[in-house]
Structure formats: C-alpha cells, structure tokens
C-alpha positions in Angstrom: 5.1 42.4 -14.8 4.9 39.4 -17.5 5.9 37.2 -14.2 2.9 38.5 -12.6 0.8 38.0 -15.6 1.7 34.5 -16.0 1.2 33.1 -12.0 -2.0 34.8 -12.6 -3.3 32.9 -15.7 -2.2 30.0 -13.8 -4.0 31.0 -10.7 -7.1 28.6 -10.3 -9.3 31.9 -9.8 -8.9 32.9 -13.3 -10.4 29.7 -14.5 -12.6 28.0 -11.8 -16.3 28.1 -13.0 -18.3 27.7 -9.3 -21.5 26.2 -10.8 -19.2 23.4 -13.0 -17.2 23.8 -9.8 -20.1 22.2 -8.3 -21.6 20.0 -10.9 -17.8 18.0 -10.5 -18.2 17.6 -6.8 -21.8 15.8 -7.2 -21.0 13.6 -9.9 -17.1 12.8 -8.8 -18.3 12.0 -5.0 -21.5 10.0 -5.7 -19.9 8.0 -8.5 -17.3 7.2 -5.4 -20.1 6.3 -3.5 -21.3 4.0 -5.7 -17.9 2.5 -6.0 -17.7 1.7 -2.7 -21.5 0.9 -1.9 -20.9 -1.9 -4.5 -17.9 -3.2 -2.1 -19.7 -2.5 0.9 -22.9 -4.5 0.4 -20.8 -7.2 -0.6 -18.6 -7.3 2.6 -22.0 -6.8 4.6 -23.4 -9.9 3.0 -20.5 -12.4 3.1 -22.2 -14.3 6.3 -25.2 -14.6 4.3 -23.6 -15.2 0.9 -21.0 -17.4 1.8 -23.0 -20.4 2.2 -25.0 -19.8 -1.1 -22.2 -19.6 -3.5 -19.6 -22.3 -1.9 -20.6 -25.6 -1.1 -18.5 -26.5 2.4 -19.4 -28.4 5.6 -17.0 -25.6 7.3 -19.1 -22.4 7.2 -15.4 -20.5 8.4 -14.2 -21.9 5.4 -17.3 -21.0 3.4 -16.8 -17.1 4.9 -12.9 -17.2 4.3 -13.5 -18.3 0.5 -16.2 -15.6 0.4 -13.6 -12.9 1.4 -11.0 -14.3 -0.7 -13.1 -13.1 -3.9 -14.1 -10.0 -2.1 -10.4 -9.4 -2.1 -9.4 -10.7 -5.5 -11.4 -7.3 -6.8 -9.1 -5.4 -4.7 -5.9 -6.8 -6.2 -7.2 -6.3 -9.9 -8.0 -2.8 -8.8 -4.4 -1.7 -10.3 -5.0 -3.1 -13.8 -8.0 -1.4 -14.1 -6.0 1.9 -12.4 -3.3 1.4 -14.5 -5.8 1.0 -18.0 -8.7 3.6 -16.8 -6.6 5.7 -15.4 -4.2 6.4 -18.5 -7.3 6.5 -20.3 -8.5 9.3 -17.5 -5.0 11.1 -18.9 -5.0 11.0 -22.3 -8.7 11.1 -23.5 -10.5 13.2 -20.4 -11.8 12.9 -16.9 -15.5 12.8 -17.8 -15.9 10.8 -20.8 -13.9 8.0 -18.9 -15.9 8.6 -15.6 -18.9 8.1 -17.8 -17.9 4.7 -18.8 -16.6 3.6 -15.5 -19.7 4.2 -13.8 -21.9 2.0 -16.5 -19.1 -1.0 -16.2 -19.4 -1.3 -12.2 -23.5 -0.4 -12.2 -23.8 -3.2 -14.0 -21.8 -6.1 -13.1 -22.5 -4.9 -9.4 -26.7 -5.7 -10.3 -25.6 -9.1 -12.0 -24.9 -10.2 -8.8 -28.4 -9.6 -7.6 -29.4 -11.7 -10.4 -26.9 -14.5 -10.3 -28.2 -18.5 -9.5 -26.6 -19.7 -6.2 -25.0 -23.2 -6.2 -27.9 -25.4 -5.1 -29.4 -23.9 -8.6 -25.9 -24.2 -11.2 -23.3 -25.4 -9.1 -19.6 -24.9 -9.5 -21.0 -21.7 -12.1 -21.8 -19.8 -8.9 -19.3 -19.4 -7.6 -17.1 -18.6 -11.0 -19.7 -16.0 -12.2 -19.6 -14.3 -8.7 -16.0 -14.2 -9.5 -16.1 -13.3 -12.9 -18.4 -9.8 -11.8 -15.8 -9.3 -9.1 -13.2 -9.0 -11.9 -15.3 -6.5 -13.4 -16.1 -4.4 -10.1 -12.3 -4.4 -9.3 -11.2 -3.3 -12.9 -13.7 -0.7 -12.8 -13.7 0.5 -9.5 -9.7 0.8 -10.3 -10.0 3.8 -12.4 -12.9 5.9 -10.2 -10.8 7.0 -7.2 -7.7 8.5 -9.5 -10.4 10.2 -11.9 -12.9 11.5 -9.5 -10.6 12.9 -7.4 -8.8 14.4 -10.2 -12.1 15.9 -11.1 -12.8 17.8 -8.0 -9.8 18.3 -7.1 -8.7 20.2 -10.2 -12.5 22.0 -10.3 -11.7 23.0 -6.8 -11.8 26.9 -6.1 -8.2 28.9 -4.8 -7.6 27.4 -1.7 -10.3 25.1 -1.3 -8.5 21.5 -2.4 -8.4 20.1 0.5 -12.2 20.7 1.4 -13.4 19.5 -2.4 -10.9 16.5 -2.6 -12.1 15.5 0.9 -15.8 14.9 -0.4 -13.9 11.9 -2.9 -13.3 10.5 0.1 -16.7 11.5 1.9 -18.6 9.6 -1.1 -16.6 6.3 -0.5 -17.3 6.5 3.2 -21.2 7.2 2.9 -21.1 4.4 0.3 -20.1 2.4 3.2 -22.9 3.5 5.0 -24.9 2.9 2.6 -23.9 -0.6 2.1 -24.3 -0.8 5.8 -28.0 0.9 6.2 -29.2 -1.5 3.7 -27.7 -4.2 5.0 -28.9 -3.6 8.2 -32.3 -2.5 7.1 -33.0 -5.8 4.8 -31.7 -8.1 8.4 -34.6 -5.7 10.2 -37.0 -6.2 7.4 -36.6 -9.9 6.8 -36.5 -13.0 8.3 -33.7 -15.0 8.0 -34.9 -17.4 6.0 -36.2 -15.1 3.5 -32.8 -13.0 3.6 -31.2 -16.4 2.6 -34.1 -17.3 0.3 -34.0 -13.7 -1.8 -33.8 -10.4 0.2 -30.2 -10.2 0.1 -30.6 -9.1 -3.6 -32.1 -6.3 -3.4 -28.9 -5.2 -1.8 -27.4 -5.5 -4.9 -30.0 -4.6 -7.2 -29.9 -1.0 -5.6 -27.0 -0.6 -7.7 -28.7 -0.5 -11.2 -31.4 2.7 -10.1 -28.2 4.9 -8.1 -25.9 3.9 -11.0 -28.4 5.5 -13.6 -29.0 8.8 -11.4 -25.0 9.4 -11.5 -24.5 8.4 -15.2 -26.9 11.0 -15.8 -25.4 13.8 -13.2 -21.4 12.4 -14.8 -22.9 13.0 -18.9 -23.9 16.8 -17.6 -20.5 17.7 -15.6 -17.7 19.5 -17.8 -14.2 19.0 -18.4 -11.5 20.6 -15.7 -9.6 23.5 -16.4 -6.4 22.1 -15.7 -6.8 19.1 -18.3 -8.3 21.4 -21.2 -4.8 23.7 -21.0 -2.7 20.6 -21.0 -4.8 18.2 -23.4 -3.0 20.3 -26.2 0.4 19.3 -25.3 -0.6 15.4 -24.5 -0.1 14.4 -28.4 3.6 16.0 -28.2 4.5 14.0 -24.6 6.4 10.8 -24.1 3.6 8.2 -24.5 6.0 5.8 -21.9 5.3 8.4 -19.2 2.7 7.1 -17.3 3.1 7.7 -13.4 6.8 8.2 -12.7 6.9 12.1 -13.1 6.2 14.1 -9.7 4.8 16.9 -9.5 7.9 18.2 -7.8 11.4 17.7 -8.8 13.1 14.9 -7.1 13.5 11.2 -7.1 10.4 9.8 -8.6 11.0 6.1 -6.9 11.4 7.3 -3.8 8.2 9.8 -4.7 5.9 6.8 -5.6 6.9 4.6 -2.5 6.4 7.4 -0.6 2.9 8.5 -1.9 2.1 4.4 -1.4 3.0 4.4 2.1 1.1 7.5 3.1 -2.2 6.2 1.6 -1.6 2.6 3.7 -3.3 3.9 7.2 -6.3 5.1 5.5 -7.3 2.1 3.8 -6.0 -0.1 6.3 -7.8 1.2 9.3 -11.0 1.6 7.1 -11.3 -1.8 5.9 -11.2 -3.5 9.7 -13.5 -1.0 11.4 -15.7 -0.1 8.5 -15.8 -2.9 5.9 -14.7 -6.2 7.9 -16.3 -5.6 11.4 -19.6 -6.5 10.9 -18.0 -9.9 9.8 -15.5 -10.0 13.0 -17.9 -9.1 15.5 -20.0 -11.6 14.6 -17.6 -14.8 14.0 -15.3 -13.7 17.0 -17.7 -12.4 19.5 -20.7 -13.8 18.2 -23.0 -10.8 18.1 -25.9 -10.4 16.5 -25.7 -9.0 12.5 -27.7 -6.1 13.2 -25.9 -4.6 16.2 -22.6 -5.3 14.6 -24.1 -3.3 10.9 -25.4 -1.1 13.4 -21.9 -0.1 15.2 -20.2 -0.2 11.4 -22.5 2.1 9.5 -22.0 4.5 12.6 -18.4 4.6 12.3 -18.5 5.1 8.5 -21.1 7.8 9.3 -19.0 9.4 12.1 -15.9 9.3 9.3 -18.2 10.8 6.4 -19.1 13.7 8.4 -16.0 15.3 9.8 -13.8 14.9 6.7 -14.8 18.2 5.5 -14.2 19.6 8.3 -10.6 17.5 8.7 -10.0 18.3 4.3 -11.0 22.3 5.2 -8.4 22.1 8.2 -5.6 20.8 6.2 -6.0 23.8 3.9 -5.3 26.1 6.7 -2.6 23.9 8.1 -1.3 21.8 5.7 -1.8 18.3 4.9 1.0 16.7 6.7 0.1 18.1 9.7 -3.5 16.7 10.0 -2.5 13.3 8.4 0.1 13.2 11.0 -2.4 13.3 13.7 -4.8 10.5 12.2 -1.7 9.0 12.0 -0.8 8.6 15.4 -3.7 8.2 16.8 -4.4 4.7 14.6 -0.6 3.7 15.7 -2.0 4.8 19.7 -5.3 4.1 20.2 -5.7 0.6 18.0 -4.9 -1.8 20.5 -7.4 -0.4 23.0 -9.9 0.5 20.7 -9.8 -4.0 19.6 -9.8 -4.3 23.7 -13.0 -2.1 24.2 -14.8 -4.2 21.0 -15.0 -7.2 23.8 -16.5 -5.6 26.7 -20.3 -5.1 25.3 -22.2 -3.3 22.7 -21.9 0.2 24.6 -17.7 0.1 24.3 -17.6 -1.1 21.6 -20.1 1.8 20.0 -17.5 4.1 21.8 -14.4 2.0 20.0 -16.1 2.3 16.6 -17.6 6.1 17.2 -13.4 7.0 18.0 -12.3 5.2 15.4 -15.1 7.1 13.0 -13.1 10.2 14.1 -9.8 8.9 12.8 -11.2 8.0 9.6 -12.2 10.9 9.4 -8.7 12.8 10.2 -6.8 10.5 7.6 -9.8 10.8 4.9 -10.1 14.7 4.9 -7.3 15.5 3.3 -6.0 12.4 1.8 -7.2 13.1 -1.8 -6.0 16.6 -2.1 -2.7 15.5 -1.0 -2.3 12.7 -3.2 -3.4 15.3 -6.4 -0.6 17.1 -5.5 2.0 14.9 -6.0 1.2 14.1 -9.5 1.2 16.3 -12.6 -2.4 17.1 -14.1 -0.5 15.1 -17.4 -0.2 11.9 -15.0 -2.5 12.7 -12.0 -5.2 10.2 -12.9 -3.1 7.3 -13.3 -0.9 8.4 -10.7 -3.7 8.8 -7.9 -5.5 5.5 -9.6 -2.6 3.1 -9.3 -0.8 4.4 -6.0 -4.1 4.4 -4.4 -4.9 0.9 -5.7 -2.3 -0.6 -5.2 -2.3 0.2 -1.3 -5.9 -0.6 -1.3 -5.5 -4.2 -2.8 -2.4 -4.9 -0.3 -3.7 -3.1 2.8 -7.4 -2.8 2.1 -8.9 -5.8 0.4 -6.9 -8.4 2.0 -8.1 -6.7 5.9 -11.2 -8.0 6.6 -9.0 -11.4 5.8 -6.4 -10.8 8.2 -8.0 -9.3 11.2 -10.5 -12.4 10.9 -7.4 -14.8 10.2 -5.3 -13.7 12.8 -8.0 -13.7 15.5 -9.3 -17.5 14.4 -5.4 -18.6 14.4 -3.8 -17.4 17.8 -7.6 -17.4 19.7 -6.9 -13.9 20.7 -9.1 -11.2 19.3 -6.8 -8.2 20.2 -4.2 -9.6 17.6 -6.1 -8.3 14.8 -4.9 -4.6 16.2 -1.3 -5.2 15.5 -2.4 -5.0 11.8 -3.3 -1.3 11.7 -0.7 -0.8 14.1 2.1 -1.7 11.8 0.5 0.1 9.1 0.2 3.0 10.9 4.2 2.7 11.2 4.0 2.7 7.6 2.4 5.7 7.0 4.3 7.2 9.9 7.6 6.8 8.3 6.0 7.7 4.5 5.0 10.8 5.9 8.3 12.1 6.6 8.9 12.7 3.1 6.3 15.0 2.2 8.5 18.4 1.9 7.5 22.1 1.6 3.5 23.6 1.9 1.9 21.5 -1.5 -1.8 23.2 -0.1 -0.6 26.3 -0.9 0.9 25.9 -4.2 -0.6 25.7 -7.8 -1.6 22.1 -8.8 1.4 21.5 -11.7 0.6 20.8 -15.3 
C-alpha cells in the first residue's frame, strides 16, 4: 500500500494544473518561435545584408562571410546553454526564461538599427558580430528551459504532444521569418529593400518580444522543479549534465543523445533556413520564389509536429524517430534532384521535406527531456541541443552552398543530410525501454 501511495504522489495526474499547463505551453512555444524567427530572418536576409555589411567585390565571398557570422551565433549557443541551462536548473524555469527572452529581443531589435559598412566602415560587421553573439548566448539556454517547462507541465500521457509545441514554435519561427522576408520582398522594390526595408524584419522582434515577456511573467513554475528545488542546495554543484535519467554509462548516454538530435538540426537548417539562399545562389531562383518554398516547407513541418508528437505518446519516441530518420537517409538525394527540375517539382520536394521535419520534430523534445533528470534537465537538453545545432545546424547553409559551389554539382549537398541521418540512426540504437511510459525522473 505504501508503494502504491508513493507512485500516485509521483504521478503527474496528482500535480498538474491544466490551466497552468496550457499557460506554460503557450509561453514556452512562443519563446521558441521568437528565438528561431530571429535566426531565420537573418538567414533569409543574407543575400541583402551581405553587401551592406561586408566590402568585397566578390558577391559569393560576401555571402559566405555573412553565413559565417550566422554560424557564429550557433557556435556560441553551447556556452549560453551551459550558463543559462544551469541557472534554469538551479534558480527555476520561469525567471531565467524571462531573462533570456529580454536579451534576445534587445539583440535582434538592435540589428535592425545598425548602420551599414558605407556609414561606419569596419564597425558595421563588428557590431553585427557582437549582436549575433548576444543572440547565440541567449538562444543557447532558451531551448532547454522551454522544453523543460512544457514537458514537465504536460498532463499524463501527453509529453510527446506538449513537447512537440517547442519545435513547432521553432519551425513557425522559420515560417514567420520567411513570411516576413517574402512580404518585404513583395511589397518593396529592390532599391527600397536594400536601403531600409530589410530592417523591418528585425525590428518586428520588439513587439513580439514584449508580448512573450508578458506571457512568461504570468506562468507558474513547473511541478517537477518545485518538487526537487528543496533538495538542489544539497546536490553536488559539479553535477551538470552527466547524470542520465536511467542508470548506465553517462558518456555513452550523452553521446547517443547528441547523435539522436543531429538529423533534426541538419534537416531543418538545410531544407528551411539555408534553402532560400541555396536556391537563389545555385539555381538562380528569385528571392520571392525561394522564400515561398521555404515557407511551405516550414509550415508543413510545423502543422504535422503535434500529430507525430501525439503518435509517439502511443507507439514510442524511438519508433517515430526511426521512421523520420530513415526517410531523410533514403530521400535526401532524390529530393535535391527535384530541386533542379523547376518550381513545381521543387515545391513537391520541399513539401516532402516538410513532412520529414514534422516526423523528426514531433517526438524529439519529449525524448530529450526523458533522458535527463529534473535537477539537470534544462542544462542537459540545452547543451546537447546547442552542440548539435552548432556543429550540424548553424554550419548547414554554409556547407551545402560550399559543396555545391566547389564541386559544381548541386546534388553534392544531399550527402550532408544523408551523413547526418546515418549518425542519428546509429544513435537511436542506444535508446532502450519505453521512456514515454515512465514518470519523469527527478
């Protein structure tokens, strides 16, 4: 009887408030939306921003330089993940998420106010780099904190569904960023767009950030964190991410977790973030058409994520992720082949890619959360995700453009997502048991 009472007390059914749960879902996912809107608007505006902030006679060199700063923001994410992730695990999900959204909003808004190279010379790319660093640091802690907030607040049997809204938010960030870029490119002439129109995409972060800040000020701390917070002061201060949710070898556990998320970052950042510049630079497609295709990809991915997140609550995270990862492995090459066959087939290619993104993104947040304890969940998810996105995500637009340019073969870009999918297939072999049925470890 004593054991039964204990299990009931640990069950989320006894501690989850549905209203608070929904507030956490909205506040967390919208923060993810803003995080990736900021990265997306930069990526989509690269062809316009490049000549404004870099002084080089070779347009391709300007493009690569601007993508390098794009990648820099990703490389700083692990540092931010470690700093903000640990603060989130020690202080709480709510206060640190409020701090993070404030920092990223200010940084992105300031990019929209920056003078260009023709106005202040070398200081233009320097200040752009500084602001990208601020974005990278703040974004590094956003994912782990928001995922922990939503998954820990989820009702029983719905962690996959609730967690999927985290990646739904990131994907909608791409969609909103792409939609804004498309709108600006449609409404303004090229002259106005290059003169000042591009700034509006960055300045939109200010009102979006204020709305999300208000929402986060009104969310509650998660039941799981409340439960363990009284013991955190007695825990080992050197314990950061090494303790997995289940007994085993910590290093193998961390490497496997890192490998699992590789395919998500590679696929999303090639078929969504880097695709507009890839299509325009490699195939000469207009910015408007390439923006539209990337928007469709992200929208399909976002809308399908809750379905596949909920499906993983029924059949298991591993099963759904294996299907999506295998799809990326076998379909990457034909999907890239279709990109060079006209607008209609490009649309079909990227629509299929959007479904694959939905399959991968739906169960991923819940799986990552279930692989760490509450006392180090935000840090673990943040660091693992940030390292993966830095190595395999932020560099993806640069790599696919570089491969296509150096080899002269646009299809060479497909080998990147194929290789990343192979890594994730191996990593998924290390997922044992049925974590979607277990209570979150404290």
